[in-house]
Residue frames as qw, qx, qy, qz and C-alpha x, y, z in Angstrom:
[[0.454, -0.084, 0.883, -0.090, 43.64, 81.28, -75.22],
 [0.278, 0.349, 0.841, 0.306, 40.60, 80.24, -77.20],
 [0.163, -0.150, -0.240, -0.945, 38.12, 82.33, -79.08],
 [0.337, 0.112, 0.637, -0.684, 34.92, 82.67, -77.21],
 [0.638, 0.319, -0.066, -0.698, 32.73, 82.25, -80.24],
 [0.486, 0.255, -0.807, -0.217, 34.01, 78.78, -81.10],
 [0.759, -0.277, 0.361, -0.466, 31.93, 75.99, -79.60],
 [0.040, 0.353, -0.929, -0.108, 33.62, 72.65, -79.47],
 [0.812, -0.057, -0.277, -0.511, 31.59, 69.58, -80.32],
 [0.911, -0.130, -0.369, 0.130, 33.88, 67.13, -78.53],
 [0.593, -0.767, 0.096, 0.225, 36.35, 67.17, -75.67],
 [0.726, 0.027, 0.306, 0.615, 39.18, 66.72, -78.13],
 [0.240, 0.705, 0.292, 0.600, 38.05, 69.89, -79.96],
 [0.400, -0.907, -0.097, -0.085, 37.88, 71.69, -76.59],
 [0.740, -0.533, 0.196, 0.360, 41.41, 70.68, -75.60],
 [0.748, 0.358, 0.268, 0.490, 43.17, 71.13, -78.94],
 [0.252, 0.850, 0.047, 0.460, 43.59, 74.99, -79.04],
 [0.511, -0.856, 0.082, -0.008, 45.22, 75.28, -75.63],
 [0.183, 0.761, -0.613, 0.105, 48.96, 75.52, -75.04],
 [0.657, 0.171, -0.733, 0.047, 50.77, 72.25, -74.49],
 [0.133, 0.136, -0.768, 0.612, 51.06, 72.59, -70.78],
 [0.521, 0.036, 0.312, -0.794, 47.31, 73.25, -70.34],
 [0.774, 0.163, -0.435, -0.430, 46.41, 70.49, -72.79],
 [0.442, 0.205, -0.843, 0.229, 48.42, 68.12, -70.79],
 [0.220, -0.040, 0.622, -0.751, 46.50, 69.01, -67.58],
 [0.676, 0.167, 0.000, -0.718, 43.10, 68.70, -69.38],
 [0.701, 0.216, -0.643, -0.221, 44.07, 65.35, -70.93],
 [0.268, 0.119, -0.863, 0.412, 45.20, 63.98, -67.51],
 [0.437, 0.047, 0.443, -0.781, 41.94, 65.16, -65.86],
 [0.764, 0.202, -0.271, -0.550, 40.07, 63.31, -68.66],
 [0.597, 0.200, -0.775, 0.051, 42.12, 60.13, -68.15],
 [0.050, -0.112, 0.742, -0.659, 41.56, 60.43, -64.34],
 [0.625, 0.114, 0.239, -0.734, 37.79, 60.67, -64.74],
 [0.746, 0.272, -0.488, -0.362, 37.79, 57.81, -67.36],
 [0.396, 0.221, -0.849, 0.271, 39.86, 55.57, -65.10],
 [0.202, -0.043, 0.661, -0.721, 37.63, 56.25, -62.06],
 [0.584, 0.385, 0.524, -0.486, 34.31, 55.76, -63.90],
 [0.235, -0.124, 0.766, 0.585, 34.95, 54.01, -67.23],
 [0.177, 0.517, 0.815, 0.194, 31.21, 53.90, -68.15],
 [0.031, 0.726, 0.196, -0.659, 30.79, 57.71, -67.87],
 [0.538, 0.639, 0.441, 0.329, 29.83, 59.37, -71.20],
 [0.315, -0.279, 0.096, 0.902, 31.83, 62.36, -72.55],
 [0.269, 0.759, 0.495, 0.327, 30.15, 65.38, -74.03],
 [0.203, 0.147, -0.085, 0.964, 30.27, 69.13, -74.17],
 [0.233, -0.768, -0.596, -0.028, 27.85, 71.01, -71.95],
 [0.215, -0.942, -0.070, 0.248, 27.92, 74.73, -71.27],
 [0.515, 0.805, -0.280, 0.094, 30.75, 74.75, -73.91],
 [0.119, -0.666, 0.711, -0.191, 33.09, 72.78, -71.61],
 [0.468, 0.138, -0.871, -0.057, 34.04, 69.13, -71.16],
 [0.655, -0.263, 0.307, -0.638, 31.49, 67.17, -69.19],
 [0.216, 0.061, -0.974, -0.017, 31.21, 63.55, -68.07],
 [0.638, -0.192, 0.033, -0.745, 27.73, 62.18, -67.42],
 [0.190, -0.013, -0.976, 0.105, 26.46, 59.11, -65.64],
 [0.184, -0.625, -0.756, -0.068, 22.68, 59.52, -65.64],
 [0.176, -0.968, -0.162, 0.079, 23.44, 63.09, -64.56],
 [0.313, 0.834, -0.359, 0.279, 26.43, 65.43, -64.50],
 [0.879, -0.224, -0.217, 0.360, 29.40, 63.63, -63.00],
 [0.448, -0.560, 0.052, 0.695, 31.84, 66.45, -63.56],
 [0.471, 0.856, 0.093, 0.194, 32.48, 69.51, -65.71],
 [0.607, -0.507, 0.105, 0.603, 35.94, 70.93, -66.08],
 [0.432, 0.861, 0.155, 0.220, 37.40, 73.93, -67.96],
 [0.648, -0.048, -0.032, 0.759, 40.58, 75.77, -68.53],
 [0.004, -0.983, -0.183, 0.005, 40.86, 79.48, -67.70],
 [0.355, 0.833, -0.291, 0.308, 43.72, 81.96, -67.80],
 [0.033, -0.636, 0.628, -0.447, 45.04, 81.12, -64.35],
 [0.423, -0.171, 0.802, -0.386, 43.30, 77.92, -63.25],
 [0.264, -0.146, -0.895, -0.328, 41.37, 74.83, -64.02],
 [0.504, -0.156, 0.237, -0.816, 37.71, 75.11, -63.01],
 [0.211, -0.094, -0.971, -0.058, 35.75, 72.09, -61.75],
 [0.527, -0.060, 0.154, -0.834, 31.98, 71.87, -61.25],
 [0.366, -0.760, -0.239, -0.482, 29.42, 71.10, -59.83],
 [0.232, -0.646, 0.506, -0.522, 29.99, 72.04, -56.22],
 [0.521, 0.059, -0.840, 0.143, 30.98, 69.11, -53.97],
 [0.504, -0.415, 0.361, -0.666, 28.91, 68.13, -50.95],
 [0.927, -0.104, -0.169, -0.318, 28.27, 65.02, -48.96],
 [0.878, -0.027, -0.267, 0.396, 31.70, 64.13, -47.81],
 [0.347, -0.936, -0.006, 0.058, 33.04, 66.28, -45.01],
 [0.676, -0.406, 0.364, 0.496, 36.69, 65.12, -45.36],
 [0.508, 0.364, 0.457, 0.632, 36.72, 65.81, -49.12],
 [0.035, 0.927, 0.275, 0.252, 35.07, 69.21, -48.57],
 [0.499, -0.808, 0.151, 0.273, 37.85, 70.10, -46.10],
 [0.659, -0.132, 0.466, 0.575, 40.51, 68.95, -48.56],
 [0.376, 0.579, 0.492, 0.531, 38.88, 71.07, -51.29],
 [0.174, -0.895, -0.303, 0.277, 38.46, 74.23, -49.17],
 [0.334, -0.553, 0.246, 0.723, 41.69, 75.88, -50.38],
 [0.201, 0.053, 0.685, 0.698, 40.39, 75.57, -53.94],
 [0.112, 0.672, 0.713, -0.167, 36.81, 76.80, -53.33],
 [0.098, 0.165, 0.256, 0.947, 35.55, 79.60, -55.49],
 [0.435, 0.047, 0.183, -0.880, 32.26, 81.42, -55.58],
 [0.795, 0.093, -0.129, -0.586, 29.15, 79.29, -55.61],
 [0.837, -0.255, 0.473, -0.103, 31.11, 76.24, -54.54],
 [0.822, 0.548, -0.148, 0.054, 33.00, 75.81, -57.79],
 [0.764, -0.465, 0.211, 0.394, 36.68, 74.76, -57.60],
 [0.412, 0.880, -0.232, 0.039, 39.67, 76.53, -58.92],
 [0.881, -0.239, 0.169, 0.372, 42.97, 74.65, -59.26],
 [0.092, 0.922, -0.250, -0.283, 45.70, 77.26, -60.04],
 [0.833, 0.494, -0.201, 0.145, 48.29, 76.50, -62.62],
 [0.154, 0.718, -0.527, 0.427, 51.07, 77.77, -60.30],
 [0.553, -0.400, 0.631, -0.369, 50.36, 74.85, -58.00],
 [0.023, -0.140, 0.970, 0.198, 50.56, 71.12, -58.46],
 [0.594, -0.105, -0.379, -0.702, 47.39, 69.79, -60.05],
 [0.412, -0.202, 0.740, -0.492, 45.41, 67.76, -57.53],
 [0.541, 0.079, -0.692, -0.472, 44.36, 64.79, -59.69],
 [0.211, -0.120, -0.913, 0.328, 43.88, 62.80, -56.46],
 [0.246, 0.317, 0.468, -0.787, 41.15, 65.22, -55.36],
 [0.509, 0.258, -0.376, -0.730, 39.57, 65.13, -58.85],
 [0.420, 0.010, -0.900, -0.114, 39.43, 61.30, -58.58],
 [0.054, -0.242, -0.798, 0.549, 37.80, 61.55, -55.16],
 [0.360, 0.306, 0.071, -0.879, 35.32, 64.10, -56.45],
 [0.550, 0.184, -0.586, -0.565, 34.35, 61.86, -59.35],
 [0.324, -0.090, -0.935, 0.112, 34.00, 58.75, -57.18],
 [0.112, 0.291, 0.604, -0.734, 31.79, 60.74, -54.72],
 [0.446, 0.311, -0.139, -0.828, 29.64, 62.04, -57.61],
 [0.424, 0.088, -0.846, -0.310, 29.39, 58.54, -59.03],
 [0.148, -0.216, -0.891, 0.372, 28.08, 57.24, -55.70],
 [0.244, 0.365, 0.353, -0.826, 25.62, 60.09, -55.39],
 [0.463, 0.268, -0.430, -0.727, 24.30, 59.62, -58.97],
 [0.386, -0.009, -0.915, -0.116, 23.93, 55.88, -58.47],
 [0.004, -0.295, -0.770, 0.565, 22.09, 56.39, -55.15],
 [0.345, 0.312, 0.032, -0.885, 19.78, 58.90, -56.89],
 [0.498, 0.141, -0.684, -0.513, 18.95, 56.31, -59.55],
 [0.281, -0.129, -0.926, 0.218, 18.35, 53.59, -56.84],
 [0.136, 0.314, 0.541, -0.768, 16.07, 55.90, -54.85],
 [0.426, 0.272, -0.242, -0.828, 14.15, 56.79, -58.01],
 [0.466, 0.027, -0.836, -0.289, 13.55, 53.13, -58.75],
 [0.154, -0.188, -0.841, 0.482, 12.39, 52.50, -55.23],
 [0.253, 0.284, 0.234, -0.895, 9.87, 55.33, -55.45],
 [0.472, 0.188, -0.503, -0.699, 8.36, 53.86, -58.59],
 [0.279, -0.034, -0.960, -0.009, 7.65, 50.50, -57.00]]
């Protein structure tokens, strides 16, 4: 796939070297996140695409056999159950290329993370008062 020593500066640079079928998945994940949380900011963190909203909303990356999604998801039991088949070590998620990509779950993850990040900001403001 990509050379390990190349560090992309943008999500476009990250996506560009992948084969068309992987690029398509990465681009659709990007659109899914953007549609769910339009105000999220794009950047590269840990050499992979990242969306931030006062904290990490989601990281995602392409690997040889799957798409990885981070950070681990917690705080919604129904979502955690739905994600269980994709759970990897340390709570990261692995969506295999040989299965339909679960953009619906990615959207649910992003919406949950948005809620959690906004609650964290609200709690932080309340503590300062």
